[in-house]
C-alpha positions as CSV (number, residue, x, y, z in Angstrom):
1,M,-30.9,-19.2,-19.6
2,E,-33.0,-16.7,-17.7
3,N,-31.7,-15.6,-14.3
4,T,-34.8,-15.2,-12.0
5,W,-34.7,-15.1,-8.2
6,P,-37.3,-17.5,-6.8
7,E,-39.1,-14.8,-4.7
8,E,-42.1,-17.0,-3.9
9,Y,-39.8,-19.3,-1.9
10,M,-38.4,-16.7,0.4
11,H,-41.3,-16.5,2.9
12,N,-43.4,-19.5,2.0
13,P,-42.2,-23.0,3.0
14,Y,-45.2,-24.8,1.3
15,I,-44.9,-24.5,-2.4
16,D,-47.7,-26.5,-4.2
17,K,-45.9,-27.8,-7.2
18,P,-44.3,-31.1,-8.3
19,I,-40.8,-31.4,-7.0
20,E,-39.3,-31.3,-10.5
21,E,-40.9,-27.9,-11.1
22,I,-39.5,-26.6,-7.8
23,W,-36.0,-27.8,-8.8
24,D,-36.4,-26.0,-12.1
25,D,-37.5,-22.8,-10.2
26,I,-34.4,-23.0,-8.0
27,D,-32.1,-23.6,-11.0
28,R,-33.4,-20.4,-12.7
29,Y,-31.1,-18.4,-10.6
30,S,-27.3,-18.5,-10.3
31,F,-24.8,-15.9,-9.0
32,E,-22.5,-17.0,-11.8
33,D,-24.5,-14.9,-14.2
34,R,-24.3,-11.8,-12.0
35,Y,-20.6,-12.1,-11.3
36,E,-19.6,-12.9,-14.9
37,N,-21.8,-10.2,-16.5
38,S,-21.3,-7.3,-14.1
39,K,-18.1,-5.2,-14.3
40,N,-18.9,-3.8,-10.9
41,L,-18.6,-7.3,-9.3
42,R,-15.5,-8.4,-11.0
43,G,-13.4,-7.1,-8.1
44,N,-15.2,-9.7,-6.0
45,L,-14.6,-12.7,-8.2
46,S,-12.6,-15.5,-6.5
47,M,-10.5,-18.5,-7.6
48,V,-9.7,-21.1,-5.0
49,V,-7.3,-24.0,-5.4
50,P,-8.0,-26.7,-2.7
51,I,-5.8,-29.3,-4.7
52,P,-2.9,-27.8,-6.6
53,P,-1.4,-29.5,-9.6
54,V,2.0,-31.1,-9.1
55,K,4.7,-32.5,-11.3
56,Y,7.0,-34.8,-9.3
57,K,9.4,-37.6,-10.4
58,G,8.2,-37.3,-14.0
59,K,4.5,-37.6,-13.1
60,L,1.9,-34.8,-13.5
61,L,-1.1,-34.9,-11.2
62,K,-3.9,-32.5,-12.0
63,G,-5.3,-30.2,-9.3
64,V,-8.8,-28.6,-8.7
65,F,-10.0,-25.1,-8.6
66,Y,-13.4,-23.6,-8.0
67,S,-14.9,-20.3,-8.8
68,Q,-18.3,-18.5,-9.3
69,A,-16.8,-17.4,-12.7
70,S,-15.5,-20.8,-13.8
71,K,-17.1,-20.5,-17.3
72,M,-15.6,-17.0,-17.9
73,I,-12.2,-18.3,-16.7
74,L,-12.3,-21.3,-18.9
75,D,-13.5,-19.4,-21.9
76,K,-10.5,-17.1,-21.6
77,F,-7.9,-19.7,-20.5
78,P,-9.0,-23.1,-21.9
79,E,-5.5,-24.6,-21.3
80,L,-6.2,-24.7,-17.6
81,K,-7.9,-28.0,-18.3
82,E,-4.4,-29.5,-18.9
83,I,-3.5,-29.1,-15.2
84,F,-6.9,-28.6,-13.4
85,F,-10.2,-30.1,-12.9
86,V,-12.8,-27.3,-12.8
87,C,-15.5,-26.9,-10.2
88,A,-18.4,-24.6,-10.9
89,N,-20.1,-22.7,-8.0
90,S,-23.5,-21.1,-8.3
91,M,-23.3,-19.6,-4.8
92,F,-26.9,-20.6,-4.4
93,S,-28.8,-23.9,-3.9
94,S,-29.1,-24.1,-7.7
95,Y,-27.0,-26.3,-9.9
96,P,-24.3,-24.3,-11.6
97,R,-24.6,-23.1,-15.2
98,N,-21.1,-24.0,-16.5
99,H,-21.6,-27.3,-18.3
100,Q,-17.9,-27.3,-19.2
101,A,-17.0,-28.0,-15.6
102,D,-15.7,-31.3,-14.2
103,Y,-17.4,-30.8,-10.8
104,F,-20.6,-29.0,-9.6
105,F,-21.0,-27.7,-6.1
106,T,-24.6,-28.9,-5.3
107,C,-24.6,-28.1,-1.6
108,Y,-26.2,-31.4,-0.6
109,K,-26.3,-35.0,-1.7
110,N,-29.7,-35.5,-3.4
111,E,-29.6,-38.4,-5.8
112,K,-33.1,-37.9,-7.1
113,R,-32.4,-34.3,-8.0
114,E,-29.1,-35.1,-9.6
115,A,-30.7,-37.8,-11.7
116,Y,-33.4,-35.4,-12.8
117,Y,-30.9,-32.7,-13.7
118,K,-28.6,-35.0,-15.7
119,N,-31.6,-36.5,-17.6
120,K,-32.7,-33.0,-18.5
121,Y,-29.2,-31.9,-19.5
122,P,-27.5,-35.0,-20.9
123,E,-24.2,-33.1,-21.5
124,T,-23.7,-33.0,-17.7
125,K,-23.9,-36.8,-17.2
126,D,-20.2,-37.1,-16.4
127,I,-20.0,-34.0,-14.1
128,I,-19.2,-35.0,-10.5
129,C,-21.7,-33.6,-8.1
130,L,-20.2,-32.6,-4.7
131,P,-22.4,-32.2,-1.6
132,L,-20.3,-29.1,-0.9
133,Q,-20.0,-25.4,-1.5
134,D,-17.5,-22.7,-0.8
135,A,-19.1,-22.2,2.6
136,D,-17.7,-25.6,3.6
137,F,-14.1,-24.5,2.9
138,V,-13.8,-22.8,6.3
139,N,-10.4,-22.8,8.0
140,E,-11.3,-24.7,11.1
141,Y,-8.2,-23.6,12.9
142,Y,-8.7,-19.9,12.2
143,I,-12.5,-19.9,12.8
144,A,-12.3,-21.7,16.1
145,P,-13.4,-21.2,19.7
146,V,-11.6,-18.5,21.7
147,P,-10.7,-20.0,25.0
148,N,-12.2,-18.7,28.3
149,T,-14.8,-16.5,26.5
150,P,-17.9,-16.0,28.7
151,K,-21.3,-16.6,27.0
152,T,-22.6,-13.0,27.1
153,I,-24.6,-13.1,23.9
154,D,-27.9,-15.1,23.7
155,V,-28.3,-14.9,19.9
156,F,-25.8,-14.0,17.3
157,C,-26.6,-13.4,13.6
158,V,-24.3,-12.6,10.7
159,S,-26.6,-11.8,7.8
160,T,-27.4,-9.1,5.3
161,P,-30.7,-7.3,5.6
162,F,-31.8,-8.9,2.3
163,P,-35.5,-9.9,2.3
164,V,-34.5,-13.6,1.9
165,K,-33.0,-13.5,5.4
166,N,-36.4,-12.9,7.0
167,L,-35.1,-10.3,9.5
168,P,-38.6,-9.0,10.4
169,L,-39.6,-12.5,11.4
170,I,-36.6,-12.8,13.7
171,A,-37.5,-9.4,15.2
172,T,-41.1,-10.6,15.8
173,A,-39.7,-13.7,17.5
174,L,-37.7,-11.5,19.9
175,K,-40.9,-9.8,21.0
176,E,-42.6,-13.1,21.3
177,Y,-39.7,-14.4,23.5
178,E,-40.1,-11.4,25.8
179,R,-43.9,-12.0,26.1
180,K,-43.5,-15.7,26.6
181,Y,-40.4,-16.0,28.8
182,G,-40.4,-12.7,30.5
183,R,-37.0,-11.3,29.5
184,I,-35.3,-9.5,26.6
185,L,-32.7,-11.6,24.8
186,K,-29.2,-10.2,24.3
187,V,-28.9,-10.2,20.5
188,V,-26.0,-9.1,18.3
189,Y,-26.7,-8.8,14.6
190,A,-24.0,-8.0,12.0
191,I,-25.5,-6.9,8.7
192,G,-22.3,-6.7,6.7
193,K,-23.0,-3.1,5.4
194,R,-20.3,-0.5,5.8
195,T,-22.8,2.0,4.5
196,A,-24.7,1.7,7.8
197,I,-23.5,3.7,10.9
198,K,-23.8,2.9,14.5
199,R,-24.8,6.0,16.4
200,E,-23.4,6.9,19.9
201,D,-26.7,5.8,21.5
202,G,-26.4,2.3,20.0
203,S,-29.0,2.8,17.3
204,L,-28.4,2.1,13.7
205,D,-28.3,4.8,10.9
206,Y,-29.2,2.8,7.8
207,S,-30.2,5.7,5.6
208,Q,-27.4,5.0,3.2
209,V,-28.2,1.2,2.9
210,E,-29.6,0.0,-0.4
211,D,-33.4,0.2,-0.7
212,Y,-34.0,-3.5,-0.3
213,G,-32.1,-3.6,2.9
214,K,-33.4,-0.3,4.2
215,K,-37.0,-1.5,3.9
216,Q,-36.3,-4.6,6.0
217,L,-34.7,-2.5,8.7
218,E,-37.6,-0.1,8.6
219,Y,-39.9,-3.1,9.2
220,V,-37.8,-4.1,12.2
221,D,-38.1,-0.7,13.7
222,E,-41.9,-0.9,13.3
223,I,-42.0,-4.2,15.0
224,L,-39.6,-3.5,17.9
225,G,-40.1,0.3,18.5
226,D,-36.9,0.9,20.4
227,T,-34.9,-1.4,18.3
228,K,-31.6,-1.0,20.1
229,K,-33.3,-2.4,23.2
230,Y,-33.7,-5.7,21.4
231,I,-30.9,-5.9,18.8
232,D,-27.4,-4.6,19.0
233,F,-26.8,-4.0,15.3
234,Y,-23.2,-4.0,14.0
235,P,-22.7,-2.5,10.5
236,F,-19.7,-4.8,9.9
237,I,-17.5,-7.2,11.9
238,D,-14.0,-7.9,10.5
239,Y,-13.4,-11.6,9.8
240,K,-10.6,-11.8,12.3
241,D,-13.0,-10.7,15.0
242,L,-15.8,-13.2,14.2
243,P,-14.5,-16.1,16.4
244,K,-14.8,-13.8,19.5
245,F,-18.4,-13.1,18.8
246,Y,-19.3,-16.7,18.0
247,S,-17.5,-17.9,21.1
248,A,-19.4,-15.5,23.2
249,S,-22.7,-16.6,21.8
250,K,-25.1,-19.3,23.1
251,C,-26.5,-19.9,19.7
252,G,-26.4,-18.6,16.1
253,V,-29.7,-18.0,14.3
254,L,-30.4,-18.0,10.6
255,G,-33.9,-16.9,9.4
256,S,-33.7,-17.9,5.7
257,L,-35.8,-20.5,3.9
258,I,-33.8,-20.6,0.7
259,E,-30.2,-19.6,-0.3
260,G,-26.9,-21.3,-0.7
261,K,-25.1,-23.5,1.9
262,N,-24.5,-20.4,4.1
263,R,-21.1,-19.7,5.6
264,F,-22.5,-18.4,8.8
265,I,-23.7,-21.9,9.7
266,S,-20.2,-23.4,9.1
267,E,-18.5,-20.7,11.0
268,A,-20.8,-21.0,14.0
269,L,-20.3,-24.8,14.2
270,S,-16.6,-24.5,13.8
271,C,-16.5,-22.1,16.8
272,D,-18.6,-24.6,18.8
273,T,-21.7,-22.5,18.7
274,P,-25.0,-24.4,18.3
275,I,-27.2,-23.2,15.4
276,V,-30.9,-22.6,15.1
277,V,-32.3,-23.0,11.6
278,F,-35.8,-23.6,10.2
279,N,-36.6,-27.2,9.4
280,D,-37.7,-25.9,6.0
281,F,-34.3,-24.3,5.2
282,N,-33.4,-25.4,1.7
283,K,-35.6,-28.4,2.1
284,Y,-36.3,-28.8,-1.6
285,S,-32.6,-28.8,-2.5
286,R,-31.6,-30.9,0.5
287,G,-34.1,-33.8,0.3
288,D,-33.0,-36.0,3.3
289,F,-29.6,-34.4,3.6
290,P,-29.2,-32.5,7.0
291,V,-28.2,-28.9,7.5
292,F,-26.0,-30.1,10.3
293,F,-24.9,-33.4,11.7
294,G,-25.5,-34.8,15.2
295,N,-26.4,-32.6,18.2
296,S,-25.1,-29.4,16.7
297,G,-28.2,-27.3,17.2
298,E,-31.9,-27.4,16.6
299,Y,-34.3,-27.2,13.7
300,V,-37.3,-24.8,14.2
301,P,-40.3,-27.0,13.6
302,K,-42.7,-24.3,12.2
303,F,-42.0,-21.2,10.1
304,N,-43.4,-18.7,12.6
305,P,-42.1,-16.4,15.3
306,E,-43.3,-18.4,18.3
307,S,-41.7,-21.6,17.1
308,L,-38.4,-19.7,16.5
309,A,-38.6,-18.2,20.0
310,D,-39.3,-21.6,21.6
311,T,-36.4,-23.2,19.8
312,I,-34.0,-20.4,20.8
313,H,-35.1,-20.9,24.4
314,K,-34.4,-24.6,24.2
315,V,-30.9,-24.1,22.9
316,I,-29.8,-21.3,25.2
317,T,-31.1,-23.1,28.3
318,N,-29.5,-26.4,27.5
319,Q,-26.0,-25.5,26.4
320,D,-24.5,-28.8,27.6
321,A,-26.7,-30.7,25.2
322,Y,-24.7,-29.6,22.1
323,E,-21.4,-30.6,20.5
324,P,-21.3,-28.5,17.3
325,R,-17.5,-28.3,16.7
326,K,-17.0,-32.0,17.4
327,N,-19.6,-32.9,14.8
328,Y,-18.4,-30.3,12.4
329,L,-14.9,-31.6,12.4
330,K,-16.1,-35.2,11.7
331,H,-17.7,-34.0,8.4
332,Y,-16.4,-30.6,7.4
333,G,-13.4,-28.3,7.6
334,R,-10.8,-28.1,4.9
335,K,-9.3,-31.6,5.4
336,N,-12.7,-33.3,4.9
337,F,-13.5,-30.9,2.0
338,V,-10.4,-32.1,0.1
339,N,-11.0,-35.8,1.0
340,I,-14.6,-35.6,-0.4
341,M,-13.5,-33.8,-3.5
342,A,-10.6,-36.3,-4.2
343,D,-12.6,-39.4,-3.4
344,A,-15.4,-38.4,-5.7
345,N,-13.1,-38.4,-8.7
346,P,-11.8,-41.8,-10.0
347,Y,-8.8,-39.9,-11.5
348,Y,-7.0,-39.6,-8.1
349,E,-7.5,-43.3,-7.2
350,Q,-6.1,-44.2,-10.6
351,N,-3.2,-41.8,-10.7
352,L,-2.0,-40.9,-7.2
353,P,0.5,-43.3,-5.8
354,D,-0.6,-45.1,-2.6
355,Y,-4.0,-43.6,-2.8
356,E,-6.4,-44.4,0.1
357,K,-10.0,-43.2,0.3
358,G,-10.5,-40.6,3.0
359,R,-6.8,-40.1,3.4
360,F,-5.8,-37.7,0.6
361,F,-4.4,-35.4,3.2
362,E,-2.1,-38.0,4.6
363,N,-0.7,-39.1,1.2
364,V,3.1,-39.0,1.5
365,W,3.8,-38.9,-2.3
366,Y,1.5,-35.9,-2.7
367,D,2.9,-34.1,0.3
368,L,6.5,-34.5,-1.0
369,A,5.3,-33.3,-4.5
370,C,3.6,-30.3,-2.9
371,W,6.9,-29.3,-1.2
372,D,8.9,-29.9,-4.3
373,N,6.5,-27.7,-6.4
374,Y,5.5,-25.0,-3.9
375,Q,8.0,-25.2,-1.0
376,V,5.3,-25.8,1.5
377,S,3.6,-28.9,2.9
378,Y,0.2,-29.7,1.5
379,H,-1.3,-28.8,4.9
380,D,0.3,-25.4,4.8
381,F,-0.8,-24.9,1.2
382,V,-4.4,-25.6,2.0
383,Y,-4.3,-23.5,5.1
384,G,-3.1,-20.4,3.4
385,K,0.7,-20.4,3.5
386,K,1.0,-20.0,-0.3
387,I,-2.0,-17.7,-0.8
388,A,-1.0,-16.3,-4.3
389,F,-1.4,-19.9,-5.6
390,Q,-4.3,-20.9,-3.4
391,H,-6.9,-18.2,-3.0
392,V,-7.1,-14.9,-4.8
393,V,-9.9,-12.3,-5.2
394,G,-10.4,-9.9,-8.1
395,I,-10.1,-10.4,-11.8
396,E,-6.5,-9.0,-12.1
397,N,-5.3,-11.3,-9.2
398,I,-7.0,-14.3,-10.9
399,E,-5.1,-13.6,-14.1
400,K,-1.8,-13.3,-12.2
401,M,-2.4,-16.6,-10.5
402,I,-3.3,-18.3,-13.8
403,K,-0.1,-16.9,-15.4
404,S,2.0,-18.2,-12.5
405,Y,0.5,-21.7,-13.0
406,Y,1.2,-21.5,-16.7
407,E,4.8,-20.6,-16.1
408,K,5.3,-23.3,-13.5
409,F,3.9,-26.0,-15.8
410,G,5.3,-24.9,-19.1
411,I,2.0,-23.8,-20.7
412,E,2.4,-21.1,-23.3
413,W,1.1,-17.7,-22.3
414,K,-0.5,-16.1,-25.4
415,Y,-2.7,-13.4,-23.8
416,T,-2.2,-9.7,-23.9
417,N,-4.3,-6.8,-22.7
418,S,-6.5,-9.1,-20.8
419,A,-8.1,-8.7,-17.3
420,F,-10.3,-10.5,-19.1
421,D,-10.4,-8.2,-22.2
422,D,-13.0,-5.8,-21.0
């Protein structure tokens, strides 16, 4: 299948096509292809195990892993299916490419889109579609509000300078806010590029940033003039420091119209920071499914700078109106992620002793089994206390983890000179 980025959707919320053609356009791109076919990206491949397999009191219960390289992993290690259900992740709002998978991350629950896809690809009829993505697997205890943090930042953004992020539109909205409301917002924007350098005067040297990002930052300079007066650009913020920035912010703003689920949204909500997103964000993928639940932020009604400026003003001047973390914890975080994943698969109801829907995390049999197999409680496993079995990055580390699982569950290891045989 071709791998074509849907450029026409990046800056235009009104695509004049039948919805089925729009879904096809979105599904023409998946990061799976990029990660599996580029040797340069293989150091960034990940494999995450939200439900580990266990063998306890003579009973084997299969686990679940997800990866953006699930097809490549299964092609090399097909025996994994003996102990795992496999979840494919496109890292975009497209449906994944790996039709060998047991689960698809589809970001949102959209029954019409799912029916259309499975009719088009009958071999996927039994694949379980989850309204999740890796962005939902945020550790809600680590990415959490920092107590007693003053709200010194009006707008916080964590977003690359890719064209899809619509950074120039955000910059124009900041000028519009100044014109309309008579003050300059305090904006902190992390672009996630270590190639950029923050100069002593606060300006950003982005001369070494890739061309697609450099051009967007040049547009911002043209719009704002003295850019550092409007945006405090950070080349990179370490993950451990993100909660401090979220907690100090009155709102988080995302300028995209189309992408994946977006981790920034989940992190902001988990830190009790209301979000501002366009009403048209991923609208063709979402259908009626919300970007966020309850009073967790605001949708920008129109895709233009003035509407964005007005929505930012509404949020930062009505801080008591929002309860983002409360709503987030009702629906997301790692516990809810696991419950959704387990409840969607009849296997667990049929095979896990004392199974109750929505209570996988509280299952005593499974917790005892997890301790017996991994010497940690299930809670501690999911929240990173057994990281070598739970979340690894890089093709060599993935292979090490798979080998450890093979050894633990008595599966013959018959692979030499792998990593995966490049």
